[in-house]
N, C-alpha and C positions, 0 to 999 in steps of 0.2 A: 681508109687510111687516115682521114682527119680525126676520127675518134681515137685511133691508136696514138696519134701524136698528142692529143689532148690528155689522154689517160697517162701517158709517159710524163708529160709536163706536171700533172697533178701529183703523181707519185714522187718524182724527183725534186720538185721545187716547192710545192705548197704544203704537203702533208708534213715533211720534216720541220718546216718552219713553225707549225702549230705546237710542236713539242720542244722547240729549241729554246735555249736560255741566252743565246748570243748569236749574232750573225757577224761574219767576217767577210770583208771585201779587200782584195789586194791585187797587186801587179808585180811582175817579176820576170825572170828569165828562166827558160828551161833548156837544158843541154842534153838531149837524148843521144847516147852513144858518143858524145863529145864531137859530133860531126858538124852540127849547125846550132845556132842560137835562135830560140823562139821567144817572142814576146808573149808572156803568159798573164792572162787576166783570170782571177779566181773568185769564187764565192763559196762560203762554208756555213753550215749550221753547226752550232756547238751546244751540246747538252751536258750539264754537269752531273756526274754520277755521285761524287763525293766532293768535299771542299777543294781538294787539289787533284782531282781526276776528272777528265772530261772526254766525251766521245765527240768526234767531228765527222760530219758527212759533207763532202764537198766535190766540186768539180771545177775544171778550168777550161778555158778556150785559149789555145796557143797558136800563133801564126808566125811564119817566116816568109819572106818574099825573095824572089830571084828574077833576073832578067832573062828573057828568052825571045829572040828575034825582035828586040826593041820593045817588047811588052813586059810589064811587070806581072808576074804570076805568083801564086801563093801555095804553100804547103800548110796543112793544119794538123794539130795534135790536140786530142780531147781526152784528158785524164779525169777519171772519176775515182774518188778516194774515200776510204773508211778507215778511221784510226782512233787511237787513244793517246791523249796527252797527259803526262804526269807533270804537274806544276810544282815548282820549288820557289815559293815567295821569299824574297830577300827583305822586303819591307812592304808597307801598305800600297805602294805604287809601282814596284818593280818585281818581276818574277822571270825566271828562266824555265824552260820546259824541255822535256825529252818526249818524243812521240814515236809510236810504232803503228804500223797498219798495213793495209793492202791497197794496191792501185790497179785499176784496169784502164789501159790506154788504147785509144783508137788513133791510128796514124793514117792520114790521108795524103800520101806523098805524090810528087809530080810525075815521075816516070815509072811507077811501080803500082802494084795492086795495093788496095787498102790492107792495113795490117792491124792485128790485135795483139797486145802485150798484157801480161798480168804478172804480178809478183809483189813481194813485200817492200816496205820502205822504212827508213828511220829518219827522224827529224830532230833538229836542235834549234831552239829559238829563244827569243827574249820578248817580254811584253813590258811596256811602260805606260802607266796611267797618265793620260794627258788632259782628261776631262772626266767628270763623274760618269758620263755615258760613252766614253771612247778610250780605247787602249791602242797604242801603236805597237805593231809587232814587226819583227825581223826574223826570218826563218831560213835555214839551210837544210836541204833534204837530199838524201841519197836513195835512189831507186835501184832495185835489182829485178829486172823484168824478163820474163820468158816468152819467146815467140819468134816466129820465122822472120828473116832468113838466117840470122846469126844464132838464134835460140837463147843465148845468154847476153842480155843487154843491160848496160848500166847507164845511169844518167844522174845529173844533179839539177836541182831546182832551187833557185834563190828567189825569195819573195818578201815583200813588205806591204803593209796595209794597215787597216783599222779594224778592230774588234768592237762591235756595238753590243754591249750587254743589254738584254731586254728585261 
């Protein structure tokens, strides 16, 4: 089992980084089915295909807490994403972008079985150059995910963070 975990870590985390041209780290909120708010921490690898087109591979770790019998307990959401962003630069330091892609999400809820959801997403965001090696981003994203028990699930993800061009 330890070899499997190590192999998964190498595939998901290290190998994409060798081919990335930027790394993004952020924090935000995830609202799956608009029932609860999750604190979302994300990491992405970004590869530029053309000057204003990029592919991103990323994942998040999202958590929400609740009280049960005086104890604080947690639910987890783990989204993995693959998408394409189309950048529209306004000037040298500011650009907005439109993104499309697919997301696979693993939900580990409190009183239910673990769930798997998958489907497309669209994103709209802005980037502002704040340093030669840092860009601040702000993104809003809409997910359309398919999976039990409701089969058609929607959600919104709002995030902000820093893009580090390599």
